[in-house]
NUVOVO-375403 format. One line per field, with one value per residue: residue number from 1; x, y, z of N, C-alpha, C in turn. Coordinates in steps of 0.001 Angstrom, whole numbers. Example, Ala and Ser with C-alpha at 12.3 -4.5 7.8 and 13.67 -1.06 7.14 Angstrom:
REM residues 2
resi = c(1  2) .
n.xx = c(13190  12850) .
n.yy = c(-5690  -2250) .
n.zz = c(7800  7080) .
ca.xx = c(12300  13670) .
ca.yy = c(-4500  -1060) .
ca.zz = c(7800  7140) .
c.xx = c(13200  12900) .
c.yy = c(-3300  30) .
c.zz = c(7800  7870) .
REM end
This chain:
REM residues 275
resi = c(1  2  3  4  5  6  7  8  9  10  11  12  13  14  15  16  17  18  19  20  21  22  23  24  25  26  27  28  29  30  31  32  33  34  35  36  37  38  39  40  41  42  43  44  45  46  47  48  49  50  51  52  53  54  55  56  57  58  59  60  61  62  63  64  65  66  67  68  69  70  71  72  73  74  75  76  77  78  79  80  81  82  83  84  85  86  87  88  89  90  91  92  93  94  95  96  97  98  99  100  101  102  103  104  105  106  107  108  109  110  111  112  113  114  115  116  117  118  119  120  121  122  123  124  125  126  127  128  129  130  131  132  133  134  135  136  137  138  139  140  141  142  143  144  145  146  147  148  149  150  151  152  153  154  155  156  157  158  159  160  161  162  163  164  165  166  167  168  169  170  171  172  173  174  175  176  177  178  179  180  181  182  183  184  185  186  187  188  189  190  191  192  193  194  195  196  197  198  199  200  201  202  203  204  205  206  207  208  209  210  211  212  213  214  215  216  217  218  219  220  221  222  223  224  225  226  227  228  229  230  231  232  233  234  235  236  237  238  239  240  241  242  243  244  245  246  247  248  249  250  251  252  253  254  255  256  257  258  259  260  261  262  263  264  265  266  267  268  269  270  271  272  273  274  275) .
n.xx = c(16596  13841  10298  8080  4851  2477  -713  -3960  -7203  -9572  -12006  -11585  -11100  -8631  -6991  -7231  -5997  -3427  -2708  -2461  -301  1689  1887  3019  5424  6598  5411  4194  1718  1379  346  -2295  -4755  -5077  -2831  273  3775  7042  10332  11165  8776  5388  2209  -1016  -4083  -7269  -10868  -12850  -13355  -10729  -10817  -13782  -16280  -18322  -19226  -19047  -20046  -19863  -19228  -21084  -20107  -17387  -16217  -14038  -12713  -11747  -9958  -7590  -4859  -2787  -2737  -1993  522  1883  1853  3289  5567  5627  6930  6000  3211  2427  -238  -1806  -3765  -6761  -7153  -9348  -10709  -12640  -11699  -10552  -7955  -4982  -2880  -307  117  1322  649  166  -2264  -5212  -7409  -8019  -10264  -13651  -14499  -14711  -14295  -14078  -12207  -11169  -12396  -10335  -7893  -4720  -3054  -284  2786  5486  8121  10489  10437  8062  8872  10831  9303  7871  10006  10676  8308  8540  10385  10762  8001  4748  3456  1617  859  987  3095  2762  2804  169  -1829  -2314  -5043  -8232  -9156  -7053  -6872  -6199  -4277  -1413  719  2683  1714  1272  -306  -177  -1135  -3239  -4661  -7027  -9530  -11868  -10732  -7935  -7592  -7787  -5642  -3119  -379  184  -470  1474  3722  3289  3331  5996  7327  6563  7712  10474  10881  10409  12599  14701  17131  17566  17921  16872  16672  13741  10523  7542  4621  2872  105  -578  -1949  -4128  -2690  -130  1966  4343  5629  5876  7874  9968  10201  12039  14428  14104  12210  8766  6482  3524  1173  -549  -2993  -3791  -6588  -7333  -6164  -7411  -8539  -6608  -5155  -3233  -2864  -3255  -1131  970  465  1078  3830  4618  3510  4761  6888  9616  11061  10861  12648  12316  9912  7931  6445  4218  3882  1430  -398  -2550  -1744  -2454  -2799  -240  1144  -47  767  3559  3933  2939  4701  7088  6703  6814  9328  10157  11857  11600  11966  13050  11633) .
n.yy = c(14999  13406  13207  10467  9077  7029  5657  4719  3217  3526  2376  68  -3253  -4588  -2368  -1276  -3285  -3211  -639  -897  -2637  -1003  888  -699  -956  1423  3882  7004  9208  12300  15029  14718  12187  11096  11455  10066  9469  8382  8820  9980  9304  9682  8816  8562  8139  7585  8050  7304  4895  4377  3396  2934  674  -545  -1277  1322  3144  6266  8522  11477  13277  13015  13161  12237  11260  10563  12262  14910  14112  15417  17962  17265  16229  18497  20009  18433  17685  15328  12744  10404  8093  5127  3028  1253  -1554  -3619  -6593  -8066  -11078  -13503  -16058  -16074  -16527  -16575  -13802  -11388  -8348  -5939  -2961  -554  2108  2814  3314  1496  1328  1840  3680  1730  1210  3834  6933  8293  7548  5815  6819  6944  6668  8481  6830  5115  3060  1770  2114  631  -1908  -2359  -2647  -4912  -6793  -6968  -8020  -10521  -11818  -14182  -14767  -15057  -18298  -19987  -17764  -16053  -13972  -11336  -9259  -7075  -6249  -2912  -1260  -11  2984  5452  7947  10552  12122  14255  13554  10685  7208  3900  713  -1511  -4609  -6742  -9866  -12619  -12286  -11864  -13356  -13229  -10452  -9928  -11156  -10982  -11618  -11593  -8925  -7626  -8443  -7192  -4504  -4243  -4779  -2618  -474  -1165  -1373  1247  2458  1535  2221  1045  714  -248  -1146  10  -1056  -1159  -3208  -5531  -7624  -11027  -12484  -11135  -11253  -11238  -13337  -13778  -11248  -10917  -12748  -11580  -9224  -9441  -8767  -6502  -3398  -2996  -612  672  -1810  -3392  -5725  -8829  -8986  -6351  -5351  -4721  -2318  -443  2636  4997  7155  6023  4209  6013  7275  5154  5142  7859  8299  6558  7500  7345  6976  5141  2460  448  -1677  -4614  -7345  -9835  -13399  -14912  -12987  -11463  -11091  -8614  -6997  -6922  -5675  -3134  -2131  -2140  -302  2057  2379  2708  5176  6883  6494  4334  1442  -2095  -5062  -8393  -11091) .
n.zz = c(9412  7961  8642  9222  8630  10272  9939  11106  11729  14337  14053  12827  13527  13295  13137  15726  17215  16120  16840  19655  19633  18511  20511  22456  21210  21768  21130  22125  23574  21930  21058  21473  22260  19814  18324  18295  19028  18128  18169  15002  13915  13367  14622  13564  14762  13788  13928  12020  9327  7002  4424  2596  3826  2440  -946  -3316  -1531  -210  2306  2838  4566  4678  2153  87  2231  5649  6815  6275  4793  3489  4660  7276  6676  5833  8174  10024  8720  7136  5184  3887  4214  6053  5926  8272  8358  8293  6306  4036  2779  947  1313  3818  4487  6419  6264  5477  4029  1572  -296  -3008  -3561  -5541  -8381  -11201  -12683  -12054  -9054  -6666  -3929  -2685  -3292  -6507  -9771  -12099  -11236  -9665  -6540  -5198  -4423  -2675  -3506  -2462  467  898  61  2012  4340  3567  3448  6155  7161  6110  7653  10193  10228  11653  12422  9942  8490  5356  3387  1128  -1857  -2928  -5762  -7074  -5633  -4479  -2479  -719  -3430  -4104  -2780  -2390  -824  -616  -73  1300  1912  4707  5666  7684  7590  6913  8020  10776  12848  12411  12498  15156  16227  18376  18269  15507  14968  16493  15065  12580  13402  14332  11930  10343  11806  11771  9014  8134  9329  7844  5333  2957  -535  -3770  -7296  -9056  -10074  -12135  -12419  -14575  -15051  -13906  -10845  -8233  -5850  -6736  -7345  -8890  -8835  -6110  -5407  -6849  -5469  -3470  -4551  -6161  -6083  -6163  -7419  -8451  -9491  -12035  -12170  -13900  -14257  -14595  -16857  -19317  -18755  -18868  -19911  -21858  -20166  -17579  -17483  -17596  -15142  -13395  -13604  -13046  -10527  -8859  -6768  -6115  -8433  -11313  -12686  -14586  -16337  -15724  -17311  -16593  -17249  -19450  -20321  -22792  -26288  -27561  -25339  -24227  -26327  -26370  -23879  -24166  -26290  -25136  -22944  -24302  -25487  -23303  -22454  -20787  -20044  -20762  -18771  -18660  -16736) .
ca.xx = c(15843  12445  9340  7245  3562  1683  -2090  -4869  -8545  -10124  -13203  -11076  -10610  -7187  -6349  -7188  -4986  -2117  -2443  -1936  1027  2616  2119  4003  6693  7184  4725  3597  841  2155  -451  -3623  -4865  -5136  -1505  1347  5058  8238  11402  10682  7589  4119  1117  -2300  -5179  -8505  -12073  -13568  -12634  -9961  -11380  -15187  -16522  -19271  -18967  -19625  -20621  -18963  -19913  -21177  -19389  -15935  -15936  -14541  -11782  -12032  -8916  -6786  -3489  -1838  -2634  -1168  1898  2477  2006  4264  6717  5549  7403  5036  2428  2087  -1580  -1919  -5178  -7219  -7329  -10448  -10963  -13612  -10998  -10182  -6594  -4092  -1876  233  327  1569  235  -217  -3696  -5635  -8489  -7832  -11588  -14577  -14105  -15579  -14104  -13587  -11281  -11697  -12262  -9208  -6843  -3826  -2451  1173  3335  6946  8373  11523  9925  7105  9670  11511  8303  7646  11129  10562  7180  8970  11306  10125  6565  3960  3085  348  648  1747  3407  2744  2334  -1114  -1900  -2902  -6498  -9027  -8729  -7176  -6255  -6040  -3354  -69  1658  2623  1343  985  -979  382  -2408  -3362  -5913  -8058  -10828  -11930  -9802  -6590  -7583  -7675  -4471  -2134  951  311  -455  2819  4662  3069  3799  7463  7768  6407  8718  11807  10939  10550  13953  15689  17453  17941  17323  17187  15988  12291  9754  6094  4308  1642  -312  -563  -3121  -4230  -1634  1152  2950  5630  6246  6213  9203  10931  10295  13217  15592  13750  11064  7648  5532  2181  1008  -1854  -3173  -4339  -8021  -7562  -5354  -8222  -8916  -5450  -5023  -1912  -2815  -3068  241  1805  298  1836  5230  4804  3076  5727  7665  11065  11588  10783  13772  11860  8616  7949  5174  4131  3464  22  -1311  -2865  -816  -2846  -2568  1205  1536  -501  1629  4901  3900  2766  5936  8112  6429  7216  10740  10398  12301  11098  12971  12535  11547) .
ca.yy = c(13749  13607  12507  9479  8916  5803  5978  3587  3593  2884  1638  -1150  -4102  -4795  -1102  -1181  -4246  -2705  532  -1398  -3193  119  1459  -1588  -688  2649  5113  7707  10314  13486  16240  14288  10744  10677  11583  9501  9716  7651  9340  10826  8674  10116  7855  9244  7195  8311  7319  6743  3990  5065  2885  2581  -745  -1033  -869  2550  3985  7339  9397  12881  14079  12902  13635  10975  10767  11012  13164  15518  13656  16422  19006  16698  16114  19835  20470  17647  17365  13906  12392  9434  7387  3708  2840  -70  -1822  -4986  -7097  -9013  -11882  -14571  -17275  -15975  -17051  -15690  -13187  -10062  -7834  -4512  -2582  837  2262  3465  2678  1409  1502  2569  3868  800  1443  5186  7556  8729  6567  5912  7632  6218  7429  8503  5840  4987  1624  1218  1924  -466  -3138  -2555  -3210  -6280  -7643  -7211  -8937  -11847  -12393  -14782  -14578  -15953  -19571  -20018  -16552  -15837  -12572  -11092  -7999  -7053  -5277  -1611  -1262  827  4344  6783  8176  11966  12894  14530  12826  9261  6274  2516  -34  -2734  -5155  -7992  -10493  -11999  -12404  -11373  -14118  -12669  -9044  -9888  -11963  -10051  -11976  -11093  -7461  -7259  -8653  -6130  -3247  -4244  -4716  -1234  357  -1492  -1043  2700  2838  1062  3113  199  1091  -1096  -685  88  -1483  -1294  -4541  -5754  -9005  -11858  -12429  -10028  -11375  -10995  -14355  -13549  -10017  -11120  -13380  -10594  -8127  -9627  -8206  -5182  -2805  -2684  441  295  -3076  -3605  -7172  -9346  -8700  -4932  -4926  -4116  -975  438  3655  5634  7990  5188  3692  7154  7447  4103  5578  9163  8286  5799  8731  7180  6842  3814  2107  -398  -2334  -6068  -7927  -11233  -14327  -15269  -11937  -11561  -10378  -7224  -6277  -6713  -4695  -1820  -1713  -1873  946  3173  2550  3234  6604  7666  6241  3351  188  -3369  -6016  -9752  -11612) .
ca.zz = c(9302  7623  9473  8555  9268  10275  10259  11234  12157  15526  13646  12209  14622  13138  13474  17187  17665  15682  17692  20923  19372  18323  21847  23091  20538  22304  20735  23259  23222  21578  21277  21914  22205  18411  17723  19103  18391  18541  17326  13905  13355  13934  14481  13547  14972  13498  14323  10879  8440  5965  3175  2822  4052  1453  -2319  -3863  -487  211  3251  2427  5550  4535  784  613  3237  7013  7322  5211  5022  3003  5688  8344  6182  5843  9561  10782  7879  6810  3837  3356  5219  6008  6450  8888  8151  8090  4949  4012  1589  1185  1738  5225  4622  7180  5398  5742  2676  1325  -1657  -3275  -3772  -6771  -9133  -12650  -13266  -11191  -7654  -5950  -2492  -2437  -4219  -7793  -10844  -13028  -10618  -8775  -5449  -5156  -3506  -2648  -3672  -1579  1826  904  20  3296  5251  3080  3859  7595  7335  5660  8640  11377  10070  12500  11808  9236  7693  4132  3109  -318  -2416  -3608  -6846  -6757  -5567  -3565  -2129  -1323  -4740  -4473  -1960  -2899  28  -968  978  935  2973  5284  6107  8431  7173  6081  8678  12159  13691  12249  12906  16618  16591  18930  17798  14134  15041  16972  13957  11602  13992  14298  10535  9896  12482  11264  7591  8046  9767  6872  4215  1826  -1813  -4919  -8497  -8905  -11239  -12113  -12902  -15332  -15157  -12710  -9978  -7288  -4835  -7404  -6969  -9561  -8347  -4699  -5406  -7357  -4506  -2624  -5251  -6678  -5387  -7044  -7116  -8885  -10197  -12647  -12282  -15161  -14392  -14890  -18005  -20371  -18326  -18987  -20941  -21808  -18966  -16395  -17510  -17186  -13705  -12712  -13588  -12411  -9135  -8071  -6670  -6016  -9796  -11923  -13556  -15689  -16157  -15891  -17719  -16191  -18297  -19526  -20765  -24211  -27154  -27783  -24090  -24129  -27341  -25920  -22775  -24696  -27068  -24198  -22188  -25216  -25698  -22133  -22190  -19747  -20662  -20264  -18309  -18549  -15373) .
c.xx = c(14382  11550  8476  5941  3043  267  -2926  -6204  -8968  -11437  -12857  -10538  -9132  -6427  -6214  -6086  -3578  -1730  -1859  -525  2062  2891  3120  5382  7310  6519  3992  2725  1660  1362  -1851  -3645  -4894  -3797  -470  2655  6121  9366  10845  9435  6349  3056  -206  -3412  -6497  -9713  -12753  -12701  -11926  -10438  -12833  -15384  -17425  -18940  -19745  -20229  -19574  -19731  -19918  -20409  -17890  -15438  -14520  -13705  -12067  -11031  -8117  -5323  -2443  -1651  -1795  294  2600  2763  3157  5469  6778  5982  6459  4317  2437  715  -1684  -3396  -5490  -7222  -8438  -10456  -11925  -12947  -10692  -8771  -5709  -2995  -1457  646  719  1111  26  -1728  -3983  -6711  -8163  -9157  -12455  -14039  -15027  -15504  -13406  -12584  -11972  -11480  -11034  -8113  -6037  -3245  -929  1674  4855  7291  9387  11073  8915  7838  10336  10559  8007  8747  11065  9394  7589  9940  10528  8609  5797  3480  1696  69  1533  1931  3414  2498  872  -1021  -2532  -4427  -6989  -8423  -7688  -6506  -5748  -4961  -2000  989  1565  2272  1252  374  -135  -754  -2280  -4696  -5867  -9447  -10726  -10925  -8390  -6519  -7356  -6505  -3356  -723  1184  339  891  3831  4518  3585  5323  7986  7646  7494  10114  11947  11115  11976  15018  15896  17823  17192  17809  16484  14477  11594  8269  5775  2963  1351  -227  -1829  -3064  -3114  -236  2220  4323  6343  6622  7579  10264  11173  11499  14470  15338  12519  9969  6843  4151  2199  -417  -2045  -3827  -5793  -8321  -6843  -6174  -8725  -7798  -5578  -3600  -1777  -2572  -1667  1213  1680  1071  3303  5390  4457  3777  6890  9163  11670  11645  11965  13343  10494  8783  6539  5195  3698  1947  -919  -1472  -1942  -1173  -2639  -1085  1666  1160  399  3006  4949  3813  4046  7050  7942  6848  8638  11051  10737  11626  12265  12336  12526  12814) .
c.yy = c(14059  12794  11578  9366  7489  6226  4712  4092  2821  2153  308  -2047  -4431  -3531  -913  -2077  -3767  -1474  94  -1951  -2080  831  595  -1404  644  3939  5703  8852  11578  14759  15910  12768  10211  10791  11076  9666  8796  8079  10276  10247  9145  9063  8597  8198  7941  7425  6627  5733  4781  4650  2507  1073  -1355  -490  386  3471  4987  8287  10833  13782  14094  13307  13414  10483  11334  12012  13705  15169  14642  17543  18518  16621  17464  20297  19749  17202  15903  13661  11409  8777  5880  3575  1404  -440  -3310  -5311  -8130  -9786  -12993  -15839  -17274  -16443  -16094  -15113  -11828  -9497  -6359  -4203  -1078  900  3010  2661  2680  1590  2338  2661  3020  1035  2791  5676  7997  7642  6878  6856  6771  7172  7401  7504  5865  3498  1065  1106  777  -1810  -3401  -3099  -4658  -7231  -7956  -8152  -10378  -12528  -12922  -14563  -15540  -17188  -19492  -18817  -16544  -14344  -12373  -9623  -8181  -6034  -3982  -1711  -366  2198  4302  6871  9601  12740  13089  13775  11335  8388  4864  1834  -1225  -3380  -6511  -8632  -12002  -12083  -11888  -12077  -13546  -11210  -8912  -10736  -11025  -10348  -11445  -9567  -6948  -7368  -7542  -4795  -3155  -4108  -3298  -359  106  -1153  438  3132  2445  2081  2327  618  146  -503  -837  -278  -1222  -2634  -4619  -7245  -9747  -11688  -11279  -10051  -11490  -12056  -14156  -12345  -10111  -11775  -12368  -9462  -8268  -9005  -6800  -4682  -2466  -1514  -37  -990  -3152  -5104  -7552  -8949  -7246  -4461  -4256  -2723  38  1403  4210  6479  7157  4596  4794  7400  6394  4496  6829  9152  7225  6763  8534  6650  5399  3590  1284  -976  -3827  -6519  -9402  -12097  -14461  -14159  -12031  -10675  -8920  -6381  -5942  -5636  -3287  -1283  -1324  -567  2149  3439  3131  4736  7460  7325  5289  2020  -1008  -4206  -7384  -10182  -12395) .
c.zz = c(8990  8556  8629  9329  9186  10592  10275  11747  13392  15232  12988  13330  14514  13504  14972  17742  17319  16502  19028  20745  19203  19645  22617  22468  20961  21870  21934  22761  23021  21853  21784  21861  20799  17706  18714  18342  18982  17625  16271  13249  14111  13646  14624  13626  14811  13802  13148  10108  7351  4580  3441  2936  2990  74  -2681  -2809  -8  1114  2750  3377  5282  3155  264  1786  4620  7557  6138  5457  4499  4020  6859  7924  6212  7276  10266  9941  7481  5365  3154  4531  4961  6658  6966  8958  8161  6597  5000  2707  1951  1710  3231  5509  5416  6291  5932  4388  2682  -91  -1767  -3484  -5061  -7460  -10623  -13381  -12354  -9765  -6780  -4443  -2278  -3459  -5496  -8834  -11694  -12527  -9654  -7744  -5576  -4110  -3559  -2576  -2680  -125  1913  871  1361  4363  4860  3553  5344  7898  7031  6624  9844  11381  10978  11745  11177  8359  6446  3909  1595  -617  -2802  -4740  -6343  -6732  -4430  -3260  -997  -2707  -4925  -3720  -2629  -2103  -286  222  414  2146  3414  6055  6803  8062  7298  6714  10111  13067  13610  12718  14412  17141  17066  18440  16390  14109  15523  15841  12918  12130  13957  12875  9992  10509  11932  9778  7355  8368  8756  5757  2961  567  -2910  -6134  -8337  -10206  -11030  -12765  -13602  -15377  -13845  -11894  -9002  -6243  -5436  -7087  -7610  -8985  -6868  -4566  -5818  -6359  -3575  -3241  -5784  -5934  -6391  -6505  -7536  -9704  -10729  -12852  -13608  -15349  -14737  -16154  -19100  -20001  -18566  -20158  -20866  -20546  -17715  -16340  -17117  -15690  -12914  -12566  -12735  -10928  -8297  -7880  -6551  -7312  -10290  -12865  -14752  -15357  -16400  -16264  -17368  -17375  -18312  -19926  -22283  -25037  -27347  -26525  -23952  -25104  -26902  -24819  -23295  -25468  -26142  -23415  -23052  -25401  -24511  -21673  -21052  -20401  -20024  -19773  -18186  -17094  -15034) .
REM end
């Protein structure tokens, strides 16, 4: 049996709440107060924020990450990580989201410019499905498009987030739900076909509906389509590690954008599928 990692930050109010929820789920101190364990799942609670809080601000001490997730993966046999985190938006709308990480353009919130992080689509979908069951009243569950750091680790990861304001970050019921969804999603072995997505809004309304039948890896939203290069499209495929079966293009994108995507996908042998 392979080991799975969950990680969160004690500097994140949602992370603190989720940590308590995971302890209620049965995680016990393993080697120190920063490493807990339940079965084959390791929980790494770190002090610093995993994603920078301010735009373009990268700590010289962390360069740019607060912890070496690849070194931890090698030491504890971690197959992939789920990063449990807060989600922030100006709307403050209560939500529970999952998404891969990476930068299609500049590294606004950490990581490297024009680099995508390795991810796994089926485990992310399994957490999404658990989030969608008996969701706390008032919360919406959705995918998010690929965004922010980390970008550079060999060990795949994805984020599972609680948002979108201080009120939700401190909501114990929502934190409990997210903790259970992560634990149950990790335990699931369900596998379906895998896609990458192009277009749509940041919260991926079309792909969120499709996620119930297929698993999405990297998603490039409509606002980032003009940043795409052949290399970034190749990264979307290659860094969705559980193998991409096809690509889906949402409605409403410009003709030249669609043509560029189709040509690039054809060159790397990835087929298109209609919605």
